ZAMARGU-4260 file (C-alpha; in steps of 0.2 Angstrom, whole numbers, plus 5000, padded with zeros to 4 digits):
<rodrens>
0) 4999/5001/5001 | 5007/5017/4995 | 5008/5033/5007 | 4995/5041/4999 | 4983/5026/5000
5) 4987/5023/5019 | 4985/5041/5022 | 4967/5041/5014 | 4962/5025/5023 | 4967/5033/5040
10) 4956/5048/5038 | 4941/5039/5032 | 4944/5044/5014 | 4936/5034/4999 | 4953/5028/4991
15) 4958/5012/4998 | 4951/5000/5012 | 4941/5007/5027 | 4949/5012/5041 | 4950/5003/5056
20) 4957/5014/5068 | 4942/5020/5076 | 4927/5032/5075 | 4929/5047/5064 | 4932/5063/5072
25) 4923/5078/5068 | 4935/5094/5068 | 4925/5109/5071 | 4929/5124/5058 | 4938/5139/5064
30) 4928/5154/5066 | 4937/5169/5061 | 4933/5187/5066 | 4920/5189/5053 | 4910/5174/5059
35) 4912/5181/5077 | 4905/5198/5072 | 4890/5189/5063 | 4886/5181/5080 | 4889/5197/5090
40) 4877/5206/5078 | 4864/5191/5079 | 4865/5192/5099 | 4866/5212/5101 | 4848/5213/5105
45) 4849/5202/5121 | 4854/5206/5137 | 4869/5194/5139 | 4876/5193/5120 | 4893/5194/5128
50) 4893/5179/5138 | 4883/5170/5124 | 4899/5173/5112 | 4909/5162/5123 | 4925/5170/5116
55) 4941/5175/5126 | 4937/5194/5123 | 4919/5191/5130 | 4926/5182/5146 | 4937/5197/5149
60) 4923/5210/5149 | 4915/5200/5164 | 4896/5200/5168 | 4884/5214/5163 | 4879/5228/5176
65) 4862/5219/5178 | 4868/5204/5182 | 4882/5209/5194 | 4868/5221/5204 | 4856/5209/5205
70) 4869/5196/5212 | 4874/5209/5223 | 4857/5214/5230 | 4853/5196/5233 | 4868/5195/5243
75) 4864/5209/5256 | 4854/5202/5267 | 4856/5217/5280 | 4844/5227/5268 | 4826/5227/5272
80) 4812/5222/5260 | 4806/5240/5257 | 4824/5246/5255 | 4827/5231/5242 | 4810/5235/5233
85) 4815/5254/5232 | 4832/5250/5224 | 4825/5238/5211 | 4812/5250/5207 | 4826/5264/5204
90) 4836/5251/5194 | 4823/5242/5184 | 4815/5259/5178 | 4829/5271/5177 | 4847/5263/5177
95) 4846/5245/5168 | 4839/5254/5153 | 4854/5263/5150 | 4868/5254/5158 | 4861/5236/5162
100) 4869/5227/5147 | 4885/5235/5148 | 4899/5225/5156 | 4904/5232/5173 | 4923/5235/5168
105) 4917/5245/5153 | 4907/5258/5162 | 4917/5275/5163 | 4913/5289/5173 | 4911/5300/5158
110) 4900/5298/5148 | 4891/5283/5157 | 4888/5287/5174 | 4888/5306/5172 | 4876/5305/5158
115) 4865/5294/5168 | 4863/5306/5182 | 4860/5320/5169 | 4846/5309/5163 | 4839/5307/5181
120) 4839/5327/5184 | 4831/5329/5166 | 4817/5317/5171 | 4814/5327/5187 | 4821/5317/5201
125) 4821/5326/5218 | 4837/5328/5227 | 4833/5314/5240 | 4830/5301/5226 | 4846/5307/5216
130) 4856/5303/5233 | 4849/5288/5235 | 4853/5282/5218 | 4871/5288/5218 | 4873/5279/5236
135) 4867/5263/5227 | 4879/5264/5213 | 4893/5269/5223 | 4890/5252/5234 | 4888/5242/5218
140) 4903/5249/5209 | 4914/5248/5227 | 4909/5229/5227 | 4916/5228/5210 | 4932/5236/5214
145) 4934/5225/5229 | 4932/5210/5217 | 4947/5218/5206 | 4935/5220/5192 | 4938/5238/5191
150) 4953/5248/5196 | 4943/5264/5203 | 4924/5268/5208 | 4916/5278/5194 | 4904/5284/5205
155) 4916/5293/5218 | 4912/5312/5220 | 4899/5313/5208 | 4892/5330/5209 | 4872/5333/5213
160) 4862/5350/5210 | 4862/5359/5227 | 4849/5353/5239 | 4833/5363/5241 | 4829/5373/5257
165) 4818/5361/5266 | 4803/5371/5272 | 4788/5364/5279 | 4771/5371/5285 | 4767/5369/5303
170) 4748/5368/5307 | 4739/5377/5320 | 4731/5369/5334 | 4714/5374/5325 | 4719/5367/5309
175) 4723/5350/5318 | 4705/5350/5325 | 4697/5356/5310 | 4705/5341/5300 | 4698/5328/5313
180) 4682/5335/5313 | 4682/5334/5293 | 4689/5316/5292 | 4676/5302/5291 | 4672/5297/5308
185) 4681/5280/5308 | 4698/5289/5302 | 4698/5304/5313 | 4708/5295/5328 | 4723/5295/5313
190) 4724/5314/5315 | 4726/5314/5333 | 4740/5301/5333 | 4749/5309/5321 | 4748/5325/5329
195) 4749/5318/5348 | 4762/5305/5346 | 4772/5312/5332 | 4769/5296/5321 | 4772/5294/5302
200) 4760/5289/5290 | 4764/5270/5290 | 4765/5271/5308 | 4748/5279/5310 | 4740/5265/5299
205) 4748/5253/5310 | 4741/5260/5327 | 4736/5245/5336 | 4726/5244/5354 | 4741/5232/5361
210) 4752/5247/5359 | 4746/5256/5374 | 4757/5252/5390 | 4755/5256/5408 | 4758/5274/5413
215) 4750/5281/5397 | 4764/5275/5386 | 4762/5271/5368 | 4775/5257/5361 | 4775/5257/5343
220) 4783/5242/5335 | 4779/5243/5317 | 4773/5252/5301 | 4760/5247/5287 | 4769/5250/5271
225) 4763/5256/5255 | 4765/5238/5247 | 4751/5232/5259 | 4762/5221/5272 | 4769/5227/5289
230) 4789/5231/5291 | 4799/5237/5305 | 4801/5255/5309 | 4810/5268/5299 | 4828/5269/5304
235) 4826/5252/5317 | 4828/5234/5314 | 4815/5221/5314 | 4808/5218/5333 | 4813/5237/5340
240) 4802/5248/5345 | 4798/5267/5351 | 4790/5273/5365 | 4780/5290/5366 | 4773/5297/5382
245) 4753/5301/5377 | 4738/5310/5386 | 4724/5305/5395 | 4713/5313/5383 | 4722/5305/5368
250) 4719/5288/5377 | 4701/5291/5380 | 4699/5295/5361 | 4706/5278/5357 | 4694/5268/5369
255) 4681/5278/5362 | 4685/5273/5343 | 4687/5256/5349 | 4670/5255/5357 | 4662/5263/5342
260) 4671/5256/5327 | 4680/5241/5335 | 4697/5236/5328 | 4702/5222/5317 | 4706/5204/5324
265) 4725/5209/5325 | 4719/5224/5336 | 4722/5239/5322 | 4712/5254/5323 | 4711/5263/5305
270) 4702/5250/5293 | 4694/5255/5276 | 4677/5253/5272 | 4670/5236/5264 | 4666/5237/5244
275) 4649/5234/5246 | 4647/5248/5259 | 4657/5261/5248 | 4640/5270/5243 | 4639/5275/5262
280) 4646/5291/5265 | 4652/5286/5282 | 4650/5270/5291 | 4637/5268/5305 | 4648/5255/5314
285) 4660/5240/5313 | 4651/5230/5302 | 4655/5240/5287 | 4673/5241/5289 | 4687/5229/5284
290) 4698/5217/5293 | 4714/5224/5287 | 4722/5241/5290 | 4719/5256/5279 | 4730/5257/5264
295) 4741/5273/5260 | 4731/5277/5244 | 4714/5279/5256 | 4721/5288/5270 | 4729/5301/5255
300) 4710/5302/5247 | 4701/5305/5264 | 4715/5318/5270 | 4715/5329/5254 | 4694/5329/5254
305) 4696/5334/5274 | 4708/5347/5270 | 4696/5355/5258 | 4682/5353/5267 | 4689/5360/5283
310) 4698/5374/5272 | 4714/5370/5279 | 4730/5378/5269 | 4734/5365/5255 | 4751/5365/5260
315) 4748/5355/5277 | 4750/5337/5273 | 4751/5321/5284 | 4771/5325/5287 | 4765/5342/5295
320) 4755/5332/5310 | 4773/5325/5314 | 4781/5342/5313 | 4767/5350/5326 | 4771/5336/5338
325) 4790/5340/5337 | 4787/5359/5337 | 4774/5360/5351 | 4783/5348/5364 | 4791/5362/5371
330) 4781/5377/5364 | 4775/5389/5376 | 4762/5396/5365 | 4753/5380/5363 | 4756/5374/5381
335) 4738/5376/5386 | 4733/5365/5370 | 4746/5353/5373 | 4741/5350/5392 | 4723/5347/5386
340) 4727/5336/5370 | 4743/5329/5370 | 4748/5329/5388 | 4764/5339/5398 | 4779/5329/5390
345) 4791/5343/5391 | 4799/5334/5407 | 4799/5317/5400 | 4812/5309/5388 | 4803/5304/5371
350) 4814/5291/5362 | 4817/5291/5343
</rodrens>
């Protein structure tokens, strides 16, 4: 057998006898730059086209910003559920559409990061929301720097517009009473809880009969979030609480409310009306109310209606009730109202 015949037989050719050296091996065709460009073009509309390429250049680029950020947030077990939801809302609605598909180590301070914040400012982001976004991106890129994926954090010292002067409207005692009278009767207690205990909106909606302690101490443990679930207090961990001294009159109002409208099986005061009873302007008793706390949107609608009916200044909102509590606690001008409604707490320490 000649050398040409032996070579053809060993490679499975048609010349000579059949090969007995084993199964035929399929050698993949080499993919040149043109072939890779075609694959990149076909995959360019997908979020992870670089990983789909499988080339060495793609592996050097690392994960996309969206994938890396999602993995980072999943590992942050110290973040509360509301914080996670807020972060993901910002990312999915405003950050991922622009930066999500880019590899982490390809995102530069300019034009990517600076351009991102310029777009957020143009869309009307408030200063507080811009600050939250900057802190979030700084944490993500700092983690990438610690993982040796980037050499420096591109979000460091990102400038923000000057913070606007924070001015709030402080309601008077007469406006507090007028709002409580104009609210639906089963929700009027919420006005006094905000002004008499300094509660935030979620804390007002989570007011519970079990919060009353001996010595007229109101112990708050949780808040009702806008997502329709309970969560820890702001700036506190799960299980931590805040104690506030309250007056005898406020305690009597809470007991009167419980006697007239009842509470949920869990003991919560403020409840929305049942769907089949919405035709009623005001409920006549507890049988018209639901067994879950009132929602944020229902409170906002009731508050705005009461503000219009009572002709209270439009600048007054639910936060103003907390400002009233903080401002009149040591005020001499409102001392008489404070003693009759909120109690004399100037000599007692209010935590939180």
